[in-house]
C-alpha positions in Angstrom: 70.3 -102.1 13.1 67.6 -103.0 10.6 63.9 -103.0 11.4 61.7 -105.9 10.2 60.4 -105.3 6.7 56.9 -105.7 5.2 56.9 -107.2 1.7 54.6 -106.1 -1.1 53.2 -107.8 -4.2 50.3 -107.3 -6.6 47.3 -109.6 -7.2 44.3 -109.7 -9.5 42.4 -112.5 -7.8 38.9 -111.8 -6.6 39.4 -110.3 -3.1 36.6 -112.5 -1.7 38.7 -115.6 -2.7 42.1 -114.5 -1.4 43.6 -116.8 1.2 44.9 -114.0 3.5 44.4 -113.1 7.2 42.5 -110.0 6.4 40.9 -108.1 3.5 41.0 -104.3 3.6 38.3 -102.3 1.9 37.6 -98.5 1.8 34.5 -96.8 3.1 33.4 -93.2 2.5 31.3 -91.1 4.8 28.3 -90.1 2.8 26.5 -86.8 3.2 23.7 -85.1 1.4 20.0 -86.0 0.7 18.6 -89.5 0.7 17.9 -91.0 -2.7 17.1 -94.3 -4.2 20.7 -95.3 -5.0 22.8 -93.8 -2.2 20.7 -94.6 0.9 20.0 -92.4 3.8 22.0 -89.2 4.3 24.9 -89.8 6.6 25.2 -93.5 5.8 28.4 -95.2 4.6 29.4 -95.8 1.0 31.7 -98.6 0.0 34.7 -97.6 -2.1 35.4 -99.4 -5.4 37.2 -102.7 -5.0 34.7 -103.9 -2.3 32.0 -105.1 -4.7 32.6 -108.9 -4.2 33.0 -108.5 -0.5 29.7 -106.6 -0.3 28.0 -109.3 -2.4 29.1 -112.0 0.0 27.4 -110.1 2.9 24.1 -110.0 0.9 24.3 -106.2 0.7 24.4 -105.8 4.5 28.0 -104.9 4.8 27.7 -101.1 5.2 24.8 -101.6 7.7 26.9 -104.0 9.8 29.9 -101.7 9.7 27.7 -98.8 10.8 26.4 -100.8 13.7 30.1 -101.4 14.7 30.6 -97.6 14.8 32.1 -97.0 11.4 31.7 -93.4 10.1 34.1 -93.4 7.2 36.3 -90.8 8.8 39.8 -90.7 7.2 42.1 -93.3 8.8 39.4 -94.9 10.9 39.7 -98.7 11.0 36.8 -101.0 11.8 37.3 -104.8 11.9 34.6 -107.4 11.1 34.7 -111.1 11.4 33.6 -112.7 8.2 32.3 -116.0 9.7 33.0 -117.9 6.5 31.3 -115.5 4.1 34.6 -115.0 2.3 37.9 -116.9 2.4 39.6 -114.4 4.7 38.5 -114.5 8.3 38.5 -110.7 8.8 37.4 -107.6 6.9 39.0 -104.3 7.9 37.2 -101.2 6.6 39.3 -98.1 6.5 37.8 -94.6 6.3 38.5 -92.5 3.2 36.4 -89.5 4.1 33.6 -88.1 1.9 33.1 -89.7 -1.5 35.5 -87.9 -3.9 34.2 -85.9 -6.8 36.6 -87.7 -9.2 37.1 -91.4 -9.9 39.1 -92.2 -6.7 40.3 -90.5 -3.5 43.4 -88.3 -3.6 46.7 -90.2 -3.5 47.5 -88.8 0.0 44.2 -90.0 1.3 44.9 -93.5 0.0 48.5 -93.3 1.3 47.4 -92.4 4.8 44.5 -95.0 4.7 46.9 -97.8 3.7 49.3 -96.8 6.5 46.6 -96.6 9.1 45.1 -100.0 8.3 48.4 -101.9 8.0 49.3 -100.5 11.4 46.0 -101.6 12.8 46.4 -105.1 11.5 49.9 -105.6 13.1 50.2 -109.3 14.1 48.7 -110.5 10.8 50.8 -112.5 8.4 49.2 -111.7 5.1 46.9 -108.8 4.4 45.2 -107.8 1.1 44.3 -104.2 0.2 41.3 -103.8 -2.1 41.2 -100.0 -2.1 39.7 -97.7 -4.8 42.1 -97.4 -7.7 41.1 -95.4 -10.8 41.3 -96.9 -14.3 42.6 -93.8 -16.0 45.8 -91.8 -16.2 45.7 -91.3 -12.4 46.0 -95.0 -11.7 49.8 -95.1 -11.3 49.9 -92.3 -8.8 47.1 -94.0 -6.8 48.8 -97.4 -6.8 52.1 -95.8 -5.8 50.3 -94.1 -2.9 48.7 -97.3 -1.6 51.9 -99.2 -1.9 54.0 -96.6 -0.1 51.4 -96.1 2.6 51.3 -99.8 3.3 55.1 -100.3 3.4 55.6 -97.2 5.6 52.6 -98.0 7.9 54.2 -101.4 8.4 57.4 -99.8 9.8 58.5 -100.3 13.4 61.9 -99.5 14.8 63.6 -102.7 16.1 64.5 -101.0 19.3 66.7 -102.1 22.2 64.4 -104.2 24.5 66.1 -107.2 26.0 63.0 -109.2 26.8 60.1 -110.2 24.5 57.0 -107.9 24.8 53.9 -110.1 25.0 51.6 -107.2 24.0 53.8 -106.0 21.1 52.5 -107.4 17.8 54.9 -107.8 14.9 54.3 -105.7 11.8 52.3 -107.2 8.9 54.7 -109.6 7.1 53.2 -109.4 3.6 50.8 -107.0 1.9 49.0 -107.8 -1.3 47.5 -105.0 -3.3 44.6 -105.8 -5.5 44.8 -104.4 -9.0 42.9 -105.1 -12.3 45.9 -106.7 -13.9 48.8 -107.9 -11.7 51.0 -108.4 -14.8 50.6 -104.9 -16.2 54.1 -103.4 -16.8 53.2 -100.0 -15.5 51.7 -101.4 -12.3 54.7 -103.6 -11.7 57.0 -100.7 -12.2 55.1 -98.6 -9.7 55.2 -101.4 -7.1 58.9 -101.8 -7.6 59.4 -98.0 -7.3 57.3 -98.0 -4.1 59.5 -100.8 -2.6 62.6 -98.9 -3.4 61.5 -95.5 -2.1 59.8 -96.9 0.9 62.9 -98.9 1.7 64.9 -95.7 1.6 62.4 -93.9 3.9 62.5 -96.8 6.3 66.3 -96.8 6.5 66.2 -93.0 7.0 63.8 -93.6 9.9 66.1 -96.3 11.3 69.1 -93.9 11.3 67.2 -91.2 13.0 65.8 -93.6 15.7 69.2 -95.1 16.6 70.4 -94.1 20.0 72.9 -91.2 19.8 75.6 -93.1 21.5 75.5 -95.6 18.6 75.7 -93.1 15.7 78.4 -90.6 16.7 80.0 -89.0 13.6 82.6 -91.7 12.8 80.1 -94.5 13.3 77.3 -92.7 11.3 79.8 -92.1 8.5 80.6 -95.8 8.5 76.9 -96.8 8.4 76.2 -94.4 5.5 79.3 -95.4 3.6 78.7 -99.1 4.0 75.1 -98.8 2.7 76.2 -96.5 -0.2 79.0 -98.8 -1.4 76.6 -101.7 -1.3 74.3 -99.7 -3.6 77.1 -99.0 -6.0 77.7 -95.4 -5.1 81.2 -93.8 -5.0 82.0 -92.9 -1.4 84.5 -90.4 -0.1 84.9 -89.8 3.6 86.9 -86.8 5.0 88.1 -87.3 8.6 89.1 -84.6 11.0 92.6 -84.3 9.5 91.3 -84.0 5.9 88.7 -81.5 7.1 91.3 -79.3 8.8 93.6 -79.5 5.8 90.8 -78.7 3.4 89.7 -75.6 5.3 86.3 -76.8 6.5 86.3 -74.4 9.4 82.6 -74.7 10.2 82.5 -78.5 10.4 85.7 -78.5 12.5 84.5 -75.8 14.8 81.2 -77.5 15.6 82.8 -80.9 16.0 85.8 -79.9 18.1 83.9 -80.0 21.4 83.3 -83.7 21.1 85.8 -86.6 21.5 84.1 -88.2 18.5 85.5 -86.2 15.6 83.5 -84.8 12.7 83.2 -86.2 9.2 82.1 -85.1 5.7 80.7 -87.9 3.6 80.5 -87.4 -0.2 78.3 -89.8 -2.2 78.3 -89.8 -6.0 75.9 -91.3 -8.5 76.9 -91.2 -12.1 74.3 -92.3 -14.7 75.0 -94.9 -17.3 76.9 -93.3 -20.2 78.5 -90.7 -17.9 77.6 -87.4 -16.4 76.0 -85.2 -19.0 73.5 -82.4 -18.7 72.4 -80.9 -15.4 74.0 -81.8 -12.2 72.2 -82.1 -8.9 73.7 -81.6 -5.4 72.1 -82.8 -2.2 73.2 -81.5 1.2 71.9 -82.8 4.6 72.6 -81.7 8.1 74.2 -84.5 10.2 74.4 -83.3 13.8 74.3 -86.7 15.5 73.5 -85.1 18.8 73.0 -81.4 19.7 73.4 -80.2 23.3 73.7 -76.7 22.0 77.4 -76.6 22.9 78.5 -73.8 25.2 75.1 -72.1 24.5 73.6 -75.2 26.1 70.0 -76.2 25.5 67.4 -76.8 28.4 67.4 -80.4 29.4 63.6 -80.9 28.8 63.2 -82.8 25.5 66.9 -82.8 24.7 66.7 -86.5 24.1 65.0 -85.8 20.8 68.2 -84.1 19.6 69.2 -87.6 18.5 67.1 -86.6 15.4 69.2 -83.6 14.6 70.8 -85.6 11.8 67.4 -86.1 10.1 68.5 -84.1 7.0 71.7 -86.2 6.6 69.7 -89.4 7.0 67.2 -88.3 4.3 69.9 -87.2 1.9 71.9 -90.4 2.3 68.8 -92.6 2.0 67.7 -90.6 -1.1 71.0 -91.5 -2.7 70.4 -95.2 -2.2 67.0 -94.8 -3.9 68.7 -92.9 -6.7 71.2 -95.6 -7.2 68.4 -98.2 -7.5 66.1 -96.1 -9.8 69.0 -95.0 -12.0 67.8 -91.6 -13.3 69.7 -90.1 -16.2 71.2 -87.2 -14.2 74.4 -86.9 -12.1 73.7 -86.6 -8.4 76.2 -85.9 -5.6 75.4 -85.7 -1.9 77.4 -83.9 0.7 76.7 -85.0 4.3 78.5 -83.1 7.1 78.5 -84.9 10.4 79.4 -83.6 13.9 78.4 -83.9 17.5 77.8 -80.5 19.2 79.1 -80.9 22.7 80.3 -78.5 25.5 83.8 -79.1 26.6 87.1 -77.4 27.1 87.7 -77.7 23.4 84.3 -76.5 22.2 83.9 -73.5 20.0 82.7 -70.4 21.8 80.4 -67.4 21.2 82.7 -64.7 19.9 84.9 -67.1 17.9 85.6 -66.1 14.3 85.7 -69.1 12.0 87.1 -69.2 8.4 84.8 -71.3 6.3 85.6 -73.5 3.3 84.9 -70.7 0.8 87.1 -68.3 2.7 84.3 -66.2 4.4 84.8 -65.4 8.0 81.9 -66.0 10.4 81.5 -64.5 13.9 79.9 -67.0 16.1 77.2 -65.6 18.5 75.4 -68.7 19.5 76.9 -72.2 19.4 73.4 -73.7 19.3 73.1 -72.3 15.8 75.6 -75.0 14.7 73.7 -76.6 11.9 74.2 -73.7 9.5 77.9 -73.8 10.2 78.4 -77.3 9.0 75.9 -76.9 6.2 77.7 -73.7 4.9 80.9 -75.7 4.4 79.1 -78.5 2.6 77.1 -76.1 0.4 80.3 -74.2 -0.5 82.0 -77.5 -1.4 79.1 -78.6 -3.5 79.2 -75.3 -5.4 83.0 -75.6 -5.8 82.6 -79.1 -7.3 80.0 -77.7 -9.7 76.2 -78.1 -9.7 73.2 -76.6 -11.4 70.6 -77.5 -8.7 71.3 -77.7 -5.0 68.7 -79.0 -2.5 69.7 -78.9 1.1 67.6 -80.2 4.0 68.0 -79.9 7.7 66.4 -79.8 11.1 67.6 -76.3 11.3 65.4 -74.1 13.4 62.7 -74.2 16.1 61.3 -71.2 14.2 60.1 -73.5 11.4 57.9 -75.4 13.9 56.6 -72.1 15.4 55.7 -70.8 11.9 54.5 -73.9 10.1 53.9 -76.6 12.6 55.0 -80.2 12.7 53.8 -81.3 9.3 54.8 -78.5 6.8 58.4 -77.8 6.0 59.7 -74.3 5.3 61.6 -73.8 2.0 63.8 -70.8 1.1 66.1 -70.1 -1.8 65.6 -69.5 -5.5 61.9 -68.6 -5.9 61.3 -70.9 -8.9 63.0 -73.8 -7.2 61.1 -73.2 -3.9 57.9 -73.3 -5.8 59.0 -76.6 -7.5 59.7 -78.1 -4.0 56.2 -77.0 -2.9 54.5 -78.5 -5.9 56.4 -81.8 -5.6 55.9 -81.9 -1.8 52.1 -81.6 -2.2 52.1 -84.4 -4.8 54.0 -86.9 -2.7 52.5 -86.0 0.7 55.4 -84.0 2.1 54.1 -80.4 2.1 56.5 -77.5 2.1 55.8 -73.8 2.1 58.0 -71.1 0.5 59.3 -68.4 2.9 61.0 -65.1 2.2 64.6 -64.1 2.8 64.1 -60.4 3.7 67.1 -58.0 3.3 66.5 -56.5 6.8 67.3 -60.0 8.2 70.6 -60.0 6.3 71.5 -56.5 7.3 71.2 -57.4 11.0 73.8 -60.1 10.4 76.5 -57.7 9.5 79.5 -58.2 11.8 81.9 -55.6 13.0 84.8 -58.1 13.1 83.9 -60.6 10.4 82.2 -60.9 7.0 78.9 -62.1 8.6 77.6 -63.1 12.0 76.0 -66.4 12.5 72.7 -65.1 13.7 70.8 -61.7 13.7 71.3 -60.8 17.4 69.0 -57.8 17.1 66.1 -60.1 16.2 66.9 -62.7 18.8 64.6 -65.6 17.8 62.2 -63.5 15.7 62.3 -64.8 12.2 64.6 -67.5 13.3 63.8 -69.8 10.3 64.5 -66.9 7.9 67.9 -66.1 9.7 69.0 -69.7 9.0 68.1 -69.5 5.3 69.7 -66.0 5.0 72.9 -67.2 6.4 73.1 -70.3 4.1 72.4 -68.1 1.0 75.9 -66.5 1.6 77.6 -69.8 0.7 75.7 -70.6 -2.6 77.5 -69.6 -5.7 75.8 -67.2 -8.0 74.0 -69.0 -10.8 73.2 -72.1 -8.8 69.5 -72.7 -8.3 69.1 -73.7 -4.6 66.5 -74.6 -2.1 66.9 -74.9 1.7 64.2 -77.2 3.2 63.8 -76.8 7.0 62.3 -80.0 8.4 62.7 -79.3 12.1 59.0 -80.2 12.6 58.2 -82.9 10.0 61.4 -84.9 10.3 60.4 -86.4 13.7 57.0 -87.4 15.0 56.9 -87.5 18.8 53.1 -88.2 19.1 51.0 -91.2 18.6 51.2 -93.0 15.2 49.0 -91.5 12.5 48.5 -92.6 8.9 51.8 -93.9 7.7 53.8 -92.0 10.3 54.9 -94.0 13.3 56.5 -92.5 16.4 60.1 -91.3 15.8 61.8 -90.5 12.5 59.5 -89.9 9.6 61.9 -90.0 6.6 60.8 -86.6 5.4 61.8 -85.4 2.7 63.1 -88.5 1.0 60.1 -88.9 -1.3 60.3 -85.2 -2.3 64.0 -85.4 -3.1 63.6 -88.6 -5.1 60.8 -87.1 -7.2 62.8 -83.8 -7.7 65.8 -85.8 -9.0 63.5 -87.9 -11.3 61.8 -84.8 -12.7 65.1 -83.1 -13.4 66.4 -86.2 -15.1 63.2 -86.3 -17.3 63.9 -82.8 -18.5 67.3 -83.9 -19.9 
């Protein structure tokens, strides 16, 4: 299932003369003392890019917007009929917050503003964004942010409705971004990158939003494999027989309660000239639906467990972006997939499972299933050989308790965790490094196996840390690794905001892509 796409291109025509359905400008909320140039304290200030539009309104544009209720608050959208003053019939002013101290708003401010206004203009055919873009070294990042925000704000899941919805407006079909020079090579490259990365994020969202009965492990593996082959990646899919023969005890255990058997999908990207230098491994949790198994979950909200494969969706989509961007570093993804169901064949609390690396795990809670399939995939990635390992998963409710719905938790090699945090801040997918205390690990000592799956003495205390501590046991010494817990940020259950629509968010595709590109740039 593919959701309708918004297209994007660059223009350098005067915004007042563009033949589009709406022109978008930015407005700042202005505070401070009144002076001769800024107007009264608390009034609006137009962002750069709106000069010709303001001139067409004889300098009364901010006054008119204020009368319509505009405050310049971030993400606020106010629409104004132009009545022939410019070519477009509509001006949409999007709030950018207070006037920045630098040349332009922060990239994330622009990204969210572009997403908000493109959502608000759903139903329009062509929309032009004339938002503030700096003319210095920060210009590429700002353009990337605007383009990504517009394309992601234009996302809407196709859904399953059988009848037309009269009140449901189609997403904006085409977005034009106004730039000083539409033929500039750097600007064109940023626009193309934004199309590629946003396309990967949108596909990740689609996979998360698909109903769970339509993406059970064999089907999800087929969807991922088909997209990966089309992108030119090498694909290997291990079915239940191959998993059993290969000793993937964790994946088999979690998947054995479902009639839809588990899978492990391996996707390989080899740069032109062959694999030289550092090797990157990506691992993503693919629980296509999580009932909790024998340790069954409460029914309230269980329908959102269709999103428990958000890590797998993000990793697979990242590989498609990598294939298109062609960084000069080898990248391999390992995507374990299983459906965690209660049945007569389900794994049980008390079971002892032999994992891919030979370690034996005592199962204490079948609802801590993600770490079981991830441990096998991480061990396989290390056995194949890698220098950096990034794993992402909707692993624990403890992540949401600790950090909320927008900030991911990251655990692992301290230097790499800090790198994830820095990149996450830059791309608008914040993550916060968390510790892996030794007392958490000590409580996971088992009397009958090498390690227990959870720290029973802590119950749910430090739950996020328990997950990271367990996964650390399966990372080979010398491999720099980061576990990114996206239980909160991977799925947005509230009203649309910025470039997030309801449902899957695609976090952390943009972080992973940037990390791969950064490693490639280091050689």
